[in-house]
N, C-alpha and C positions, 0 to 999 in steps of 0.2 A: 111442640109435642115432645121433643127430645128432653127438655127440662122437666116436663110432667112425668115422663117415664123414669128419669133419674130420681125425682122426688118420691114416686111410688115405691121405688126400690130402696128408699131411705139413704141414697148415696149423696144427696144434697139436702140441705135444710133451708127452707124458706121462712122468713119472718117478715110479716107485714110492717112496713115502715122502716125496716132495717136492711133487708136485702137477702141475697142467696149466697150460701157458702157450702163448701164441700164438707160432708160429714166424715171427718178423718177417723173418728173413734168407733164407728159401727162396723161390726164383723158380720158379713153376709155369707151364708152357705146356700147354694142353689140345689134344689132337689131334682132337677131334670137331668143332672149328670152327677157323677160322684168321683171324688178323689180324696187324698189325705188332707187333714187340717193344715198341715205345713204347706202343701202345694196351693191350697185355696188362699191362704194368707199371702204367700209369695205372689200369686196372680193378682191380688188386690194391692200390692205394693206395701204390705205391712211387714215390719220387722218383728219376727217372732222371738219371744223370750221364754226360756224354760226356767221356772222358779223352783220347781221340785222335780226330781227324777229318781225313781227307785225301780230297779230290775231285780227280781227275786224269784227263785224256784220254789214253788209251793205244791201241795197236793190238792187236786181239784175237788171241789165240793159238789153237791148234787146239781145245783144250777149250772155251774161251769161245765160239768160233765155232760149234762143234757144238751147245752148249747153247742158244745164242740163234738158231740157224738163219741165220747170216750168213757171208759169205766170210772166210777167214783174213786178218788184217791190216786189218780194218775198224776205223775209229776208234770207240771206245766210251768211256763214262765208267766209271771204277772208283772206288768209294767204299769206303774202309776206315775202320772205327770201332771203338774200344774203349769199351765202355759198362758201366755198373754202377750201384751204389748208393753212397751216401755212404761215402767212405773205402775203397772196394773195387771194383776192376774185376771184372766177371763174365763178359763175353762179348766176343769179337773177331769182327766181321763184315767180310767182303770181298764187295762186290756189283759186278756188271758189268751194265750196262744196255743194252738194245737201242738202236741208233742213233735209233729213232723217239722215244725219250724225250728231251725238251728240258730240260736242266738248266742252271743258271747258278750260279756261285759265290756270288751275292748272295741266293739262296733261303734261307728260314728252315728249316734242316735239323733244328731242334728239334721241328718238327711230325712227326706220324706219316708215314713214308715214302710209303705208298700213297695217303694223302690229298694229299700233295705232287705225286706223279705224276699223279693225277687232275686236280688243279687246273692244273698246268703243261702237261700234254700231252693231257689228255682221255681217257686210257686208264684203265679200271677193272680193278684186279687182282681176279680171281675164283677162280683155282685155284692151289694150291701143291702141286707134286709133290716129295715129300721123301724123302731117304734119311738114315738116322741110323746112326752107328757109334761105337764106342768106340776111342780111340787113346791113345797116351801123349804127353805134352808134350815138344817138342823145344826147342832154344835160343830160337827166335823166339816160340813160344807161351808159354814160361816167362816171358819178358820182358814180353809183352803182358798176360798174365793174372796175373802175380805169383805163379806157382806154381813148384815144383821141377821140374827136368828129370826125366821119367819118371812124373810124376803123371798120373792118368787125366783125359782130356778127352773131352767129348761133341762129336762132329763131326756137324753137320747140313748137308747139301747140298740145295739146292732150286732149282727153276725155277718162277718165278711167271708165270702166263699171264693174258691178258686175256679179255674176253668171247668173242672169236673163237678162243680156244685157241691164240693166238700168244704167243711169249715176250716178256716185259717185262724180267725180271731173272733173272740167275743168281747165286746167293748161297751162300757157304760161311760157316757160323757155327761158332765154337769156344767151348764153354761149360765153365766150371769144373764138374767132375762132382760135387763134394761139396755144392753148394748149388743144383742145378738139377734139376728133374724134368719129364719129359714125361708127361703124364697122358692115358691112352687109355680111352675108354669104348666098348665094342663091344656091339652088340645082336644077338640071334639072331632 
């Protein structure tokens, strides 16, 4: 039964006539609880690699303003990162942060993001409201994730809230569909 549960979660791979092995390449995110991508990968024993990192102050557009509950053209930080495991990018994140979040280019962004927000600004991320959809890769996503144009991509859009249910972050994540699983456990 235990090996059946591991196979259902795609943590092991069974091949008839060959045997069973650990699926070291699959990234799994559980939807019954929530934490940062960095923490999830650390918990799974994965070594996370940052292939691209850009922190920039921009003026919020209509969508970002709506998601963060701020006026249009408010200065906000935008953080874009391409992350993955050794020799392979897996996810492309674009985050926009509420102006109350204090960031500095000298911060150690290798730390889990929500730990960094808590220590630098005092806000604790407690809720993540997420929407997940399937899309196909365009030119930009193909370049960032090293996939072919038209390949399937998992798009996750979320708004992260603090203890007062006020927005901290608006994030769009693009995941390679062939090696990423969202795991959901529902109870009745």
